[in-house]
C-alpha positions as CSV (number, residue, x, y, z in Angstrom):
1,X,-74.3,9.1,-219.7
2,X,-73.5,10.6,-223.1
3,X,-72.0,7.4,-224.4
4,X,-75.2,5.6,-223.4
5,X,-77.4,8.3,-225.0
6,X,-75.8,7.9,-228.5
7,X,-75.1,4.2,-228.4
8,X,-78.8,3.5,-227.8
9,X,-79.5,4.6,-231.3
10,X,-78.2,1.9,-233.6
11,X,-79.4,3.1,-237.0
12,X,-79.5,6.3,-239.0
13,X,-83.3,6.3,-238.8
14,X,-83.2,6.1,-235.0
15,X,-80.6,8.9,-234.8
16,X,-82.8,11.1,-237.1
17,X,-85.9,10.3,-234.9
18,X,-83.9,11.5,-231.9
19,X,-83.1,14.8,-233.5
20,X,-79.4,14.1,-234.0
21,X,-78.0,16.1,-236.9
22,X,-75.7,14.2,-239.3
23,X,-73.0,15.6,-241.6
24,X,-74.9,15.3,-244.8
25,X,-78.1,16.8,-243.4
26,X,-76.1,19.6,-241.9
27,X,-74.4,20.4,-245.2
28,X,-77.5,20.1,-247.4
29,X,-80.4,21.2,-245.2
30,X,-78.7,24.0,-243.2
31,X,-75.3,25.2,-244.5
32,X,-76.1,25.0,-248.2
33,X,-79.6,26.4,-247.8
34,X,-78.8,29.2,-245.4
35,X,-75.2,30.1,-245.9
36,X,-74.4,31.7,-249.3
37,X,-70.8,30.9,-250.3
38,X,-70.2,34.5,-251.2
39,X,-70.5,35.3,-247.4
40,X,-67.8,32.8,-246.3
41,X,-64.9,35.2,-246.6
42,X,-66.6,37.3,-243.9
43,X,-65.8,34.5,-241.4
44,X,-63.0,32.6,-243.0
45,X,-60.8,35.8,-243.1
46,X,-60.0,36.8,-239.6
47,X,-59.1,40.4,-240.6
48,X,-62.5,40.9,-242.4
49,X,-64.3,39.3,-239.4
50,X,-62.6,41.6,-236.9
51,X,-63.3,44.7,-239.0
52,X,-66.9,43.8,-239.5
53,X,-67.4,43.0,-235.8
54,X,-66.2,46.5,-234.8
55,X,-68.7,48.1,-237.2
56,X,-71.5,46.1,-235.4
57,X,-70.3,47.0,-231.9
58,X,-69.0,43.5,-231.1
59,X,-65.9,43.4,-228.9
60,X,-62.9,41.4,-230.3
61,X,-59.2,41.2,-229.3
62,X,-57.5,44.3,-230.6
63,X,-55.7,44.2,-233.9
64,X,-52.0,45.0,-233.5
65,X,-51.0,44.6,-237.2
66,X,-51.0,42.4,-240.3
67,X,-48.0,40.9,-242.1
68,X,-48.8,40.3,-245.8
69,X,-45.4,39.8,-247.4
70,X,-42.2,37.9,-246.6
71,X,-40.2,41.1,-246.6
72,X,-42.3,42.5,-243.8
73,X,-41.4,39.7,-241.4
74,X,-38.1,41.4,-240.4
75,X,-40.3,44.4,-239.2
76,X,-42.0,42.2,-236.6
77,X,-40.7,44.2,-233.6
78,X,-41.8,47.5,-235.2
79,X,-45.2,46.1,-235.8
80,X,-45.5,44.8,-232.2
81,X,-44.6,48.2,-230.8
82,X,-45.3,48.5,-227.1
83,X,-47.3,45.3,-226.9
84,X,-45.9,43.1,-224.1
85,X,-47.9,40.0,-225.1
86,X,-49.7,39.0,-228.3
87,X,-51.0,36.3,-230.6
88,X,-49.8,35.4,-234.1
89,X,-52.3,33.5,-236.2
90,X,-53.1,32.8,-239.9
91,X,-56.0,34.9,-241.3
92,X,-57.4,31.9,-243.0
93,X,-56.5,29.2,-240.4
94,X,-58.8,26.7,-238.8
95,X,-58.9,24.4,-235.8
96,X,-56.3,26.5,-233.9
97,X,-53.6,25.5,-236.4
98,X,-50.7,28.0,-236.7
99,X,-51.7,30.0,-233.6
100,X,-48.7,31.1,-231.6
101,X,-49.2,32.7,-228.2
102,X,-46.4,35.0,-227.0
103,X,-46.5,36.0,-223.4
104,X,-43.3,38.0,-223.4
105,X,-40.0,38.7,-225.1
106,X,-36.5,40.0,-224.5
107,X,-33.7,41.0,-226.8
108,X,-32.8,37.3,-227.1
109,X,-36.0,35.3,-227.3
110,X,-39.8,35.0,-227.2
111,X,-41.7,33.1,-224.5
112,X,-44.7,31.0,-225.3
113,X,-47.7,30.5,-223.0
114,X,-46.2,27.1,-222.0
115,X,-43.0,28.8,-220.9
116,X,-41.0,27.4,-223.9
117,X,-38.5,29.8,-225.3
118,X,-38.3,30.6,-229.0
119,X,-35.5,32.3,-230.9
120,X,-36.3,35.3,-233.1
121,X,-35.5,33.1,-236.1
122,X,-38.0,30.5,-235.0
123,X,-40.8,33.1,-234.7
124,X,-39.8,34.6,-238.0
125,X,-40.0,31.1,-239.6
126,X,-43.4,30.5,-238.1
127,X,-44.7,33.7,-239.7
128,X,-43.1,32.7,-243.0
129,X,-44.9,29.4,-242.8
130,X,-48.2,31.2,-242.3
131,X,-47.6,33.4,-245.3
132,X,-46.8,30.3,-247.4
133,X,-50.2,28.8,-246.5
134,X,-49.0,26.0,-244.3
135,X,-51.9,26.4,-241.9
136,X,-54.6,27.9,-244.2
137,X,-57.7,26.4,-245.6
138,X,-56.8,24.8,-248.8
139,X,-53.1,25.7,-248.5
140,X,-53.7,29.1,-250.1
141,X,-51.3,31.9,-249.5
142,X,-52.1,33.7,-246.3
143,X,-51.4,36.7,-244.1
144,X,-50.3,36.7,-240.5
145,X,-52.5,38.5,-238.0
146,X,-51.1,39.9,-234.8
147,X,-53.7,40.6,-232.2
148,X,-53.8,41.4,-228.5
149,X,-53.7,38.5,-226.1
150,X,-56.8,37.7,-224.2
151,X,-56.3,37.7,-220.4
152,X,-58.9,35.2,-219.5
153,X,-60.9,35.5,-216.2
154,X,-59.5,33.7,-213.1
155,X,-63.0,32.2,-212.7
156,X,-61.9,29.5,-215.2
157,X,-58.3,29.1,-214.1
158,X,-58.9,25.6,-212.7
159,X,-60.8,24.4,-215.8
160,X,-58.2,24.8,-218.5
161,X,-54.6,23.6,-219.1
162,X,-52.5,26.6,-220.3
163,X,-54.8,27.6,-223.1
164,X,-57.8,29.9,-223.0
165,X,-61.2,28.3,-222.6
166,X,-63.9,29.5,-225.0
167,X,-67.6,29.1,-225.5
168,X,-69.0,27.9,-228.8
169,X,-72.6,28.9,-229.6
170,X,-74.5,27.5,-232.5
171,X,-76.7,30.3,-233.8
172,X,-79.7,29.5,-236.1
173,X,-81.5,32.3,-237.9
174,X,-80.2,34.7,-235.2
175,X,-81.3,32.5,-232.2
176,X,-78.7,30.9,-229.9
177,X,-79.6,27.2,-230.3
178,X,-76.9,25.1,-228.5
179,X,-73.7,25.9,-226.6
180,X,-70.7,24.3,-225.0
181,X,-67.4,25.4,-223.3
182,X,-64.2,24.0,-224.7
183,X,-61.3,23.5,-222.3
184,X,-57.7,23.0,-223.2
185,X,-55.8,20.0,-221.9
186,X,-52.3,18.8,-221.9
187,X,-53.3,16.2,-224.5
188,X,-54.7,19.0,-226.8
189,X,-51.4,21.0,-226.5
190,X,-53.2,23.9,-224.7
191,X,-55.7,24.3,-227.5
192,X,-59.4,24.4,-227.0
193,X,-60.1,21.9,-229.9
194,X,-62.1,18.8,-229.2
195,X,-60.6,16.8,-232.0
196,X,-57.1,17.4,-230.5
197,X,-58.2,16.2,-227.1
198,X,-59.8,19.2,-225.4
199,X,-62.7,18.8,-223.0
200,X,-66.2,19.8,-224.2
201,X,-68.7,20.9,-221.6
202,X,-72.4,21.1,-222.7
203,X,-74.0,24.3,-221.4
204,X,-77.6,25.0,-220.8
205,X,-78.6,27.6,-223.4
206,X,-80.8,29.5,-221.0
207,X,-78.4,29.7,-218.1
208,X,-74.8,29.0,-219.2
209,X,-74.5,26.2,-216.5
210,X,-72.8,22.9,-217.2
211,X,-74.9,19.9,-218.3
212,X,-72.4,17.2,-219.3
213,X,-68.8,16.9,-220.1
214,X,-66.8,14.8,-222.6
215,X,-63.3,14.2,-223.7
216,X,-62.5,12.2,-226.9
217,X,-66.3,11.6,-227.1
218,X,-66.4,9.8,-223.7
219,X,-68.1,11.2,-220.6
220,X,-65.9,12.7,-217.8
221,X,-66.6,14.5,-214.6
222,X,-63.3,16.1,-213.8
223,X,-60.7,18.0,-215.8
224,X,-58.0,15.4,-216.6
225,X,-55.1,17.8,-215.7
226,X,-56.5,20.0,-213.0
227,X,-59.0,17.7,-211.3
228,X,-61.6,20.5,-211.2
229,X,-65.2,19.4,-211.1
230,X,-66.7,20.2,-214.5
231,X,-70.3,20.2,-213.2
232,X,-69.5,23.3,-211.2
233,X,-69.0,25.5,-214.4
234,X,-71.4,28.4,-214.8
235,X,-70.5,31.0,-217.3
236,X,-70.9,34.6,-216.0
237,X,-72.2,37.4,-218.3
238,X,-74.2,34.7,-220.1
239,X,-76.7,37.1,-221.7
240,X,-73.7,39.1,-223.1
241,X,-72.3,35.9,-224.5
242,X,-75.5,35.1,-226.3
243,X,-76.0,38.6,-227.6
244,X,-72.6,38.4,-229.3
245,X,-73.7,35.2,-231.0
246,X,-77.1,36.7,-232.0
247,X,-75.5,39.8,-233.4
248,X,-73.3,37.7,-235.6
249,X,-76.4,36.8,-237.6
250,X,-76.9,40.4,-238.8
251,X,-73.2,40.9,-239.1
252,X,-72.7,38.1,-241.6
253,X,-76.0,37.2,-243.0
254,X,-75.3,33.5,-242.2
255,X,-78.4,31.6,-241.1
256,X,-76.4,28.8,-239.5
257,X,-73.1,29.6,-237.8
258,X,-70.8,29.0,-234.8
259,X,-69.6,31.8,-232.6
260,X,-66.5,31.4,-230.5
261,X,-66.5,33.7,-227.5
262,X,-63.9,34.2,-224.7
263,X,-64.2,35.9,-221.4
264,X,-61.5,38.6,-220.9
265,X,-60.7,39.6,-217.3
266,X,-61.0,43.3,-218.1
267,X,-63.1,43.6,-221.2
268,X,-65.7,40.8,-220.5
269,X,-67.0,38.6,-223.3
270,X,-65.2,39.0,-226.6
271,X,-65.9,37.4,-230.0
272,X,-62.8,35.3,-231.0
273,X,-63.9,33.7,-234.3
274,X,-67.0,32.8,-236.4
275,X,-67.5,29.6,-238.3
276,X,-69.8,29.1,-241.3
277,X,-69.4,25.3,-241.0
278,X,-69.5,24.5,-237.3
279,X,-68.9,20.9,-236.3
280,X,-71.4,18.5,-234.8
281,X,-69.4,17.5,-231.7
282,X,-71.5,20.0,-229.7
283,X,-74.3,17.4,-229.7
284,X,-72.1,14.9,-227.9
285,X,-71.1,17.5,-225.3
286,X,-74.8,18.2,-224.7
287,X,-76.0,14.7,-224.8
288,X,-78.7,15.5,-227.3
289,X,-79.3,16.2,-231.0
290,X,-79.5,19.7,-232.4
291,X,-81.7,19.1,-235.4
292,X,-84.9,19.0,-233.4
293,X,-83.8,22.3,-231.7
294,X,-83.3,23.9,-235.1
295,X,-86.6,22.8,-236.4
296,X,-88.4,24.1,-233.3
297,X,-86.7,27.5,-233.8
298,X,-87.8,27.6,-237.5
299,X,-91.4,26.6,-236.7
300,X,-92.2,28.4,-233.5
301,X,-89.8,31.3,-232.7
302,X,-90.9,34.8,-233.7
303,X,-89.2,36.7,-236.5
304,X,-88.2,40.4,-236.9
305,X,-86.8,40.7,-233.4
306,X,-83.5,42.5,-232.5
307,X,-80.5,40.4,-231.3
308,X,-81.3,41.4,-227.7
309,X,-84.9,40.5,-228.1
310,X,-84.0,37.1,-229.5
311,X,-81.7,36.4,-226.6
312,X,-84.3,37.4,-224.1
313,X,-86.8,35.2,-225.8
314,X,-84.4,32.2,-225.3
315,X,-83.6,33.1,-221.7
316,X,-87.3,33.5,-220.9
317,X,-88.1,30.1,-222.3
318,X,-85.7,28.6,-219.7
319,X,-87.7,30.2,-216.9
320,X,-91.0,28.5,-218.0
C-alpha cells in the first residue's frame, strides 16, 4: 500500500535513504543545477512551447489563434473560423487554471465539456480575465491561446470523468525516469490535476502498465466515479509517449522536466505541455522515491544517444 510505504519512513534521513526526493533537494540539486532560468519561457509560455515543438517534429494540438489585446476579444468568432470545438487557455497558466473546453456553439451560446451552457458574454469575460493575468504565473498580463480540442481515445473512456486523461513523464538528462497517468474526477472538476482531486496512477516506465493508484494521497483500486479497475490500465503507443518526453530534452535544454502527453484518437500521442518545475506527487502514485532513480541515470546510463536510443535503452532495461 502506498500509504504504508511512505508512513514507514518517519524522519527526513529515512526518506532520503529510501530515495524519496524532497522539495528542497529537488529545487537545489536538480532544478537549480540543470534548468537555467533563461530557458523557463520555453515551457512557461504555451505559444513558444508549441512553436518549438513543431520545429522538433513533436505533435501538439493545433494552434487556432492567439488573442493578445482586449479589443481582439470581440473577434473571437472570426478567429475560431470553422472550428467546431476548441480549447481556450492562458499562455502562462499552470495547474489547469483558466482552461475552458468548448465542445460546440450556436448563435446563442457555447457548450462546455460538462454540457453547461455559457453565453457569449461569459466566454468573452473569461478571455478578458485571462488577458488581465487572473490565471497566469505571478499574475502577469497574459494572452489567450485557442487550440484544437484533443479527442481522446476511447480506450480510456471508463477511466476519466469528463476531462482528458494525460500521462506525466519525468525526464532526466533526456531519459524517461518515472511516469504516471492523471485521471479527471468529479471532485477535480474534470481536470487531471492531483492537487484538485484527480486520480494518479503510477506507470511502469518500461511498459506503460499500471503499478499503483492514489487519490488525495491515499491508495485506491477503482475510479471513484466510473468504478473502472485502475490496475487494468496499460497505455498504448508507449514507446511513442516516451520519445516525446525524451525529445523535450533537446527541444528545451532542460535537464529535469515534466512532459504531459495525451492520446488523441486520430493523431496518437501528442505533447500537451512541458514543466520546468514538475511536482513530486508522482512518487506517491508510484509508491517509490525518484531520487535514487535519477542518481542511477546520472551514474550508469550512457550519454550522447539520440532520443530514440535513450528510450530503447530504458525499454530494454525492463526486459532484463
